[in-house]
ROLUMMAR-847208 format. One record per residue (C-alpha): residue in one letter; residue number from 0; x, y, z. Coordinates in pm, 1 decimal. Layout:
N
<"A"; NUM; <X; Y; Z>>
...
END
This chain:
307
<"L"; 0; <0.0; 0.0; 0.0>>
<"T"; 1; <137.1; 341.8; -95.7>>
<"L"; 2; <10.5; 662.0; 64.5>>
<"R"; 3; <112.3; 1022.1; 21.4>>
<"R"; 4; <87.0; 1291.9; 285.3>>
<"K"; 5; <-36.2; 1641.8; 206.1>>
<"D"; 6; <323.1; 1755.1; 157.9>>
<"N"; 7; <358.6; 1467.3; -93.9>>
<"Q"; 8; <593.5; 1272.5; 131.3>>
<"L"; 9; <578.4; 906.0; 30.2>>
<"L"; 10; <457.8; 664.9; 296.8>>
<"I"; 11; <475.5; 290.5; 253.3>>
<"G"; 12; <304.9; 82.4; 516.9>>
<"V"; 13; <121.5; -237.6; 591.1>>
<"W"; 14; <-238.1; -192.7; 701.9>>
<"H"; 15; <-444.7; -429.5; 914.8>>
<"I"; 16; <-807.9; -333.0; 970.9>>
<"Q"; 17; <-998.1; -525.4; 1236.5>>
<"L"; 18; <-1369.1; -510.6; 1320.1>>
<"A"; 19; <-1426.3; -435.4; 1685.6>>
<"T"; 20; <-1716.1; -681.7; 1694.5>>
<"H"; 21; <-1501.4; -958.2; 1548.9>>
<"P"; 22; <-1165.7; -923.5; 1730.9>>
<"T"; 23; <-1004.9; -1222.8; 1560.7>>
<"C"; 24; <-1116.8; -1157.7; 1202.9>>
<"Y"; 25; <-972.8; -924.6; 943.2>>
<"T"; 26; <-1197.3; -743.5; 700.2>>
<"N"; 27; <-1119.1; -696.4; 333.0>>
<"V"; 28; <-1394.8; -450.5; 258.0>>
<"G"; 29; <-1318.4; -133.0; 71.7>>
<"T"; 30; <-1420.6; 103.6; 349.7>>
<"I"; 31; <-1303.4; 124.6; 708.3>>
<"P"; 32; <-1580.7; 50.5; 961.3>>
<"V"; 33; <-1657.7; 332.2; 1202.3>>
<"Y"; 34; <-1585.2; 124.2; 1509.9>>
<"A"; 35; <-1273.8; -60.3; 1405.5>>
<"K"; 36; <-934.0; -117.6; 1550.1>>
<"A"; 37; <-646.0; -51.8; 1316.8>>
<"M"; 38; <-271.6; -73.2; 1300.7>>
<"I"; 39; <-8.8; 45.9; 1055.1>>
<"S"; 40; <360.6; -32.5; 1043.0>>
<"F"; 41; <622.0; 156.3; 846.3>>
<"P"; 42; <960.7; 1.7; 766.7>>
<"G"; 43; <1216.5; 115.9; 1020.7>>
<"R"; 44; <954.5; 277.7; 1243.8>>
<"I"; 45; <741.6; 165.9; 1531.6>>
<"T"; 46; <408.5; -4.4; 1488.5>>
<"T"; 47; <129.4; 239.3; 1562.8>>
<"R"; 48; <-193.9; 113.0; 1711.5>>
<"W"; 49; <-512.1; 314.8; 1664.4>>
<"R"; 50; <-762.1; 252.5; 1936.6>>
<"C"; 51; <-1069.5; 332.0; 1732.1>>
<"L"; 52; <-1194.7; 501.4; 1419.7>>
<"R"; 53; <-1483.8; 709.1; 1543.6>>
<"S"; 54; <-1747.3; 904.7; 1352.9>>
<"S"; 55; <-1508.2; 1197.3; 1314.7>>
<"P"; 56; <-1380.2; 1245.4; 957.0>>
<"L"; 57; <-1024.4; 1223.3; 1085.3>>
<"L"; 58; <-840.2; 924.0; 1223.0>>
<"Q"; 59; <-848.1; 921.8; 1602.6>>
<"C"; 60; <-509.1; 776.2; 1680.3>>
<"N"; 61; <-249.9; 765.6; 1954.8>>
<"R"; 62; <0.5; 951.4; 1742.4>>
<"Q"; 63; <-62.5; 1269.6; 1549.7>>
<"F"; 64; <-115.4; 1130.1; 1198.9>>
<"R"; 65; <-415.5; 1352.0; 1133.0>>
<"Q"; 66; <-219.2; 1554.4; 879.4>>
<"Y"; 67; <-169.8; 1246.0; 663.6>>
<"F"; 68; <-518.5; 1171.6; 537.2>>
<"T"; 69; <-890.2; 1177.1; 606.7>>
<"I"; 70; <-1106.9; 867.5; 616.4>>
<"P"; 71; <-1257.5; 922.7; 267.5>>
<"K"; 72; <-909.5; 952.4; 122.5>>
<"V"; 73; <-797.5; 635.2; 297.7>>
<"N"; 74; <-1104.2; 449.7; 169.7>>
<"K"; 75; <-1034.8; 560.9; -183.4>>
<"T"; 76; <-667.8; 470.9; -160.7>>
<"L"; 77; <-717.3; 133.4; 2.6>>
<"G"; 78; <-976.0; 2.4; -240.9>>
<"R"; 79; <-1004.1; -369.8; -175.5>>
<"F"; 80; <-720.3; -563.0; -19.6>>
<"P"; 81; <-760.5; -939.6; 12.7>>
<"M"; 82; <-607.4; -1123.8; 304.1>>
<"S"; 83; <-276.3; -1278.8; 214.0>>
<"T"; 84; <-209.8; -1647.7; 242.4>>
<"E"; 85; <0.5; -1576.4; 548.5>>
<"E"; 86; <-286.3; -1400.5; 725.6>>
<"K"; 87; <-520.0; -1689.7; 652.0>>
<"K"; 88; <-282.8; -1954.1; 783.0>>
<"T"; 89; <-348.7; -2075.5; 1133.1>>
<"D"; 90; <-95.1; -2356.8; 1146.8>>
<"F"; 91; <124.8; -2191.3; 1408.2>>
<"K"; 92; <323.2; -2429.4; 1626.4>>
<"L"; 93; <359.6; -2357.5; 2000.0>>
<"V"; 94; <663.5; -2526.2; 2156.2>>
<"Q"; 95; <880.6; -2488.3; 2463.3>>
<"V"; 96; <1218.4; -2323.9; 2419.3>>
<"T"; 97; <1517.3; -2557.7; 2446.1>>
<"K"; 98; <1889.0; -2489.2; 2457.7>>
<"E"; 99; <1902.8; -2578.8; 2087.0>>
<"D"; 100; <1678.0; -2278.7; 2018.3>>
<"K"; 101; <1906.3; -2030.2; 2192.9>>
<"E"; 102; <2068.7; -1876.5; 1885.5>>
<"D"; 103; <1737.8; -1852.9; 1699.9>>
<"V"; 104; <1581.2; -1683.8; 2002.5>>
<"V"; 105; <1863.3; -1430.5; 2038.8>>
<"N"; 106; <1858.7; -1353.0; 1666.7>>
<"F"; 107; <1481.8; -1299.1; 1677.4>>
<"L"; 108; <1519.1; -1052.4; 1964.4>>
<"L"; 109; <1793.8; -867.5; 1778.9>>
<"S"; 110; <1596.2; -841.3; 1457.0>>
<"D"; 111; <1252.8; -762.1; 1603.6>>
<"F"; 112; <1230.2; -686.0; 1976.2>>
<"L"; 113; <1530.7; -452.8; 1974.3>>
<"H"; 114; <1362.1; -226.0; 1719.3>>
<"E"; 115; <1000.5; -254.1; 1841.4>>
<"E"; 116; <1005.6; -248.8; 2223.5>>
<"P"; 117; <983.4; 114.2; 2347.1>>
<"L"; 118; <1269.4; 111.8; 2600.6>>
<"S"; 119; <1503.8; -80.7; 2371.2>>
<"M"; 120; <1428.8; 168.6; 2095.2>>
<"T"; 121; <1532.9; 462.7; 2311.4>>
<"L"; 122; <1874.5; 303.3; 2365.9>>
<"K"; 123; <1947.0; 323.5; 1991.5>>
<"A"; 124; <2172.6; 22.0; 2027.2>>
<"T"; 125; <2317.3; -181.0; 1744.3>>
<"Q"; 126; <2269.6; -556.5; 1725.0>>
<"Q"; 127; <2633.2; -598.7; 1821.4>>
<"E"; 128; <2581.3; -388.5; 2134.6>>
<"A"; 129; <2260.7; -569.4; 2226.7>>
<"R"; 130; <2371.6; -928.9; 2171.7>>
<"P"; 131; <2560.8; -975.9; 2504.1>>
<"F"; 132; <2259.3; -854.7; 2705.2>>
<"F"; 133; <2006.6; -1077.2; 2528.8>>
<"D"; 134; <2248.4; -1370.1; 2531.5>>
<"Q"; 135; <2295.2; -1336.0; 2907.7>>
<"L"; 136; <1921.8; -1306.0; 2968.9>>
<"I"; 137; <1835.8; -1615.3; 2763.7>>
<"R"; 138; <2110.0; -1820.5; 2930.3>>
<"A"; 139; <1970.3; -1723.9; 3271.2>>
<"C"; 140; <1619.0; -1835.5; 3173.3>>
<"L"; 141; <1693.1; -2161.2; 2990.3>>
<"P"; 142; <1752.7; -2374.3; 3305.0>>
<"S"; 143; <1393.5; -2306.9; 3415.1>>
<"D"; 144; <1261.3; -2481.1; 3102.1>>
<"A"; 145; <956.9; -2252.7; 3119.0>>
<"S"; 146; <975.2; -2042.9; 2801.6>>
<"Y"; 147; <764.1; -2075.3; 2488.0>>
<"L"; 148; <795.8; -1978.4; 2124.9>>
<"I"; 149; <567.2; -2000.0; 1823.5>>
<"R"; 150; <691.0; -2101.6; 1481.0>>
<"G"; 151; <509.8; -2019.4; 1161.3>>
<"K"; 152; <581.6; -2060.8; 793.0>>
<"S"; 153; <914.8; -2226.0; 710.3>>
<"D"; 154; <954.7; -2298.8; 1081.8>>
<"Q"; 155; <1050.9; -1935.6; 1146.1>>
<"I"; 156; <995.0; -1787.9; 1493.0>>
<"V"; 157; <704.2; -1542.6; 1490.2>>
<"A"; 158; <653.4; -1492.0; 1865.4>>
<"M"; 159; <803.8; -1584.9; 2199.8>>
<"L"; 160; <766.4; -1545.6; 2574.1>>
<"I"; 161; <1086.8; -1592.1; 2772.9>>
<"N"; 162; <1021.3; -1696.7; 3132.9>>
<"K"; 163; <1214.7; -1784.3; 3444.3>>
<"I"; 164; <1102.2; -1958.6; 3761.2>>
<"A"; 165; <1225.9; -1771.4; 4067.0>>
<"S"; 166; <1165.0; -1781.0; 4440.3>>
<"L"; 167; <1041.4; -1495.2; 4657.9>>
<"N"; 168; <1263.7; -1478.7; 4964.7>>
<"D"; 169; <1188.2; -1317.8; 5299.9>>
<"D"; 170; <1522.5; -1134.3; 5325.0>>
<"D"; 171; <1463.7; -869.0; 5055.4>>
<"T"; 172; <1703.7; -1037.1; 4813.3>>
<"Y"; 173; <1633.3; -1098.7; 4445.5>>
<"D"; 174; <1809.1; -1220.1; 4132.3>>
<"K"; 175; <1983.1; -905.4; 4018.0>>
<"I"; 176; <2063.6; -853.5; 3651.6>>
<"D"; 177; <2431.7; -763.4; 3624.1>>
<"V"; 178; <2548.9; -586.7; 3311.4>>
<"P"; 179; <2920.1; -504.0; 3261.4>>
<"A"; 180; <3018.6; -138.4; 3276.0>>
<"S"; 181; <3135.7; -179.8; 2918.2>>
<"E"; 182; <2768.3; -197.9; 2815.1>>
<"P"; 183; <2632.4; 138.5; 2940.5>>
<"K"; 184; <2322.2; 138.5; 2720.5>>
<"F"; 185; <2184.5; -186.4; 2854.7>>
<"S"; 186; <2295.2; -102.3; 3206.1>>
<"K"; 187; <2010.4; 151.1; 3197.9>>
<"L"; 188; <1759.7; -118.7; 3106.9>>
<"A"; 189; <1898.8; -360.1; 3365.7>>
<"D"; 190; <1880.1; -89.5; 3633.5>>
<"L"; 191; <1510.2; -34.0; 3563.9>>
<"L"; 192; <1432.9; -406.3; 3578.2>>
<"N"; 193; <1630.9; -438.8; 3901.4>>
<"H"; 194; <1444.7; -140.6; 4045.1>>
<"M"; 195; <1110.5; -308.0; 3974.6>>
<"A"; 196; <1228.1; -638.4; 4125.7>>
<"Q"; 197; <1357.0; -463.4; 4436.3>>
<"Y"; 198; <1029.0; -276.6; 4476.1>>
<"M"; 199; <837.8; -603.7; 4465.8>>
<"V"; 200; <1042.5; -778.6; 4734.6>>
<"E"; 201; <1043.6; -473.7; 4961.4>>
<"H"; 202; <663.5; -444.1; 4939.1>>
<"R"; 203; <581.0; -815.9; 4931.9>>
<"E"; 204; <380.1; -794.1; 5255.3>>
<"Q"; 205; <180.4; -497.6; 5128.1>>
<"F"; 206; <106.5; -692.3; 4809.7>>
<"T"; 207; <36.2; -1011.3; 5013.0>>
<"L"; 208; <276.4; -1214.6; 4802.3>>
<"P"; 209; <365.4; -1551.6; 4958.0>>
<"V"; 210; <732.8; -1588.6; 5053.9>>
<"K"; 211; <944.9; -1898.8; 5010.5>>
<"R"; 212; <731.4; -1995.4; 4713.6>>
<"D"; 213; <828.3; -2024.5; 4351.0>>
<"Y"; 214; <675.5; -1786.1; 4099.6>>
<"L"; 215; <702.3; -1727.8; 3725.3>>
<"E"; 216; <886.5; -1421.6; 3593.6>>
<"M"; 217; <778.9; -1327.5; 3242.1>>
<"E"; 218; <1093.4; -1162.5; 3108.7>>
<"I"; 219; <1036.6; -1087.9; 2739.5>>
<"L"; 220; <717.0; -1107.0; 2534.9>>
<"S"; 221; <769.9; -1039.6; 2165.9>>
<"V"; 222; <553.2; -1089.1; 1856.4>>
<"H"; 223; <687.4; -1025.0; 1507.9>>
<"R"; 224; <538.9; -710.9; 1354.5>>
<"N"; 225; <385.2; -911.7; 1069.3>>
<"S"; 226; <207.0; -1149.6; 1307.0>>
<"I"; 227; <45.3; -896.8; 1540.8>>
<"G"; 228; <-330.0; -925.9; 1582.7>>
<"Q"; 229; <-354.2; -1304.4; 1555.5>>
<"G"; 230; <-375.6; -1383.7; 1926.2>>
<"L"; 231; <-21.8; -1519.3; 1953.8>>
<"A"; 232; <70.4; -1319.4; 2264.4>>
<"K"; 233; <-237.2; -1449.4; 2445.2>>
<"K"; 234; <-149.6; -1807.8; 2351.4>>
<"L"; 235; <198.8; -1760.7; 2494.2>>
<"V"; 236; <78.1; -1607.1; 2819.7>>
<"D"; 237; <-193.4; -1869.1; 2868.0>>
<"A"; 238; <52.4; -2154.6; 2809.6>>
<"S"; 239; <305.7; -2000.8; 3048.5>>
<"V"; 240; <48.9; -1951.2; 3324.4>>
<"E"; 241; <-68.0; -2311.4; 3288.0>>
<"L"; 242; <291.4; -2433.4; 3309.1>>
<"A"; 243; <350.7; -2223.2; 3620.8>>
<"K"; 244; <43.6; -2367.8; 3789.2>>
<"N"; 245; <154.4; -2722.2; 3706.8>>
<"R"; 246; <500.3; -2647.7; 3847.9>>
<"G"; 247; <352.8; -2533.4; 4178.7>>
<"C"; 248; <423.4; -2162.0; 4132.0>>
<"A"; 249; <213.0; -1929.0; 4346.9>>
<"F"; 250; <181.2; -1644.0; 4095.9>>
<"A"; 251; <329.8; -1489.4; 3781.6>>
<"T"; 252; <487.6; -1146.3; 3737.0>>
<"A"; 253; <577.4; -925.8; 3443.1>>
<"V"; 254; <743.7; -588.5; 3402.5>>
<"A"; 255; <536.8; -451.7; 3114.1>>
<"T"; 256; <719.9; -173.8; 2928.5>>
<"N"; 257; <495.2; -152.1; 2623.1>>
<"I"; 258; <141.5; -14.4; 2627.7>>
<"A"; 259; <30.3; -310.6; 2414.8>>
<"S"; 260; <159.3; -568.4; 2664.1>>
<"Q"; 261; <19.2; -365.6; 2953.9>>
<"Q"; 262; <-325.7; -379.8; 2798.8>>
<"L"; 263; <-292.3; -749.9; 2718.2>>
<"F"; 264; <-184.6; -848.2; 3068.8>>
<"S"; 265; <-468.2; -645.0; 3215.1>>
<"K"; 266; <-720.7; -826.7; 2995.1>>
<"L"; 267; <-576.0; -1161.1; 3104.3>>
<"G"; 268; <-631.6; -1092.7; 3472.7>>
<"F"; 269; <-302.2; -934.4; 3576.6>>
<"E"; 270; <-320.1; -655.6; 3833.8>>
<"T"; 271; <-82.6; -359.8; 3847.4>>
<"L"; 272; <122.3; -346.7; 4167.8>>
<"Y"; 273; <341.7; -51.9; 4076.0>>
<"T"; 274; <354.0; 205.6; 3796.8>>
<"L"; 275; <681.7; 383.2; 3724.2>>
<"M"; 276; <627.6; 688.4; 3505.7>>
<"H"; 277; <912.9; 755.1; 3266.4>>
<"K"; 278; <908.2; 1124.8; 3353.6>>
<"D"; 279; <979.7; 1034.7; 3716.8>>
<"Y"; 280; <1262.0; 791.5; 3642.4>>
<"V"; 281; <1567.8; 1017.3; 3622.0>>
<"D"; 282; <1944.3; 994.0; 3659.2>>
<"N"; 283; <2165.0; 1164.9; 3917.3>>
<"R"; 284; <2142.4; 1490.3; 3723.0>>
<"G"; 285; <1764.7; 1484.9; 3711.6>>
<"R"; 286; <1748.8; 1390.6; 3344.2>>
<"Q"; 287; <1479.8; 1153.4; 3222.5>>
<"I"; 288; <1641.5; 821.4; 3132.8>>
<"F"; 289; <1378.4; 676.4; 2899.0>>
<"D"; 290; <1187.9; 912.3; 2672.2>>
<"C"; 291; <962.5; 721.7; 2432.2>>
<"K"; 292; <887.7; 1022.9; 2213.5>>
<"N"; 293; <748.0; 827.6; 1920.6>>
<"N"; 294; <545.7; 579.6; 2126.2>>
<"P"; 295; <237.9; 623.5; 2347.6>>
<"T"; 296; <402.1; 418.1; 2625.2>>
<"D"; 297; <475.2; 654.1; 2914.9>>
<"C"; 298; <546.0; 411.5; 3199.3>>
<"A"; 299; <662.0; 68.2; 3308.2>>
<"K"; 300; <425.0; -148.0; 3511.0>>
<"L"; 301; <494.3; -424.8; 3759.5>>
<"M"; 302; <205.5; -664.4; 3708.1>>
<"V"; 303; <105.8; -989.5; 3878.6>>
<"K"; 304; <-142.9; -1268.0; 3816.9>>
<"R"; 305; <-251.6; -1472.8; 4117.4>>
<"W"; 306; <-436.9; -1802.3; 4133.0>>
END
């Protein structure tokens, strides 16, 4: 699909239009329904989610794309777009992550998560800079044998949820993520994750979290940009929660740093224990550490699901 803005700037994107009344079905009609959820992704840029197309003649979206086009112009430009074979396929394969998958998992994170997750995007790190951090994180999670991935066409990874089984102690200790000083960009990310973990253990009584019990830490949830909207994230979370229950875990936690994952976890019964606004998370000089300018995500949330 090719679109042009009023200033004639060329925009090339992939559109997915989804009826609000049929949350798992795509529509290939030539006009956009009034109450529809939509998403557009531009190469090299973040995926933008529009909450709703209301009766207004302009797109009501999280980002200011109103100068690009009006609904009639979009309708005329879109015409009819049939679902591709890929969108119709439902033969996704959900499997647990093994040590043999490690390199594939790391490469997926470097090619997709690094450029799509809001906090990772702000770091502006290269794949070479990011590899040691992701490699360390995956190695720490593999012994738990609690992570899942989904493979699609040609056995390629299209989504994953990296998990670790941990134990909540009664001495305010936790598994700290250590990043070498030689990796300053990802030290910032590790510091935020450690801050959230420390907050949880220090307030465990307030949150009535059982001590000396195992729980599931959901570390990284990632869905390839071309597979968003097909329920893959929900499948991963549901499978992980079921595994945690079968392993005797008391609850599951997640540090959600993307507005999309925050909304998903909330829908799946997670409650928010702590919200850290990006504007309040500053360095020693009072400067904001994470500024997601081109993303509606404005906070990180510590979320928990009990059973």
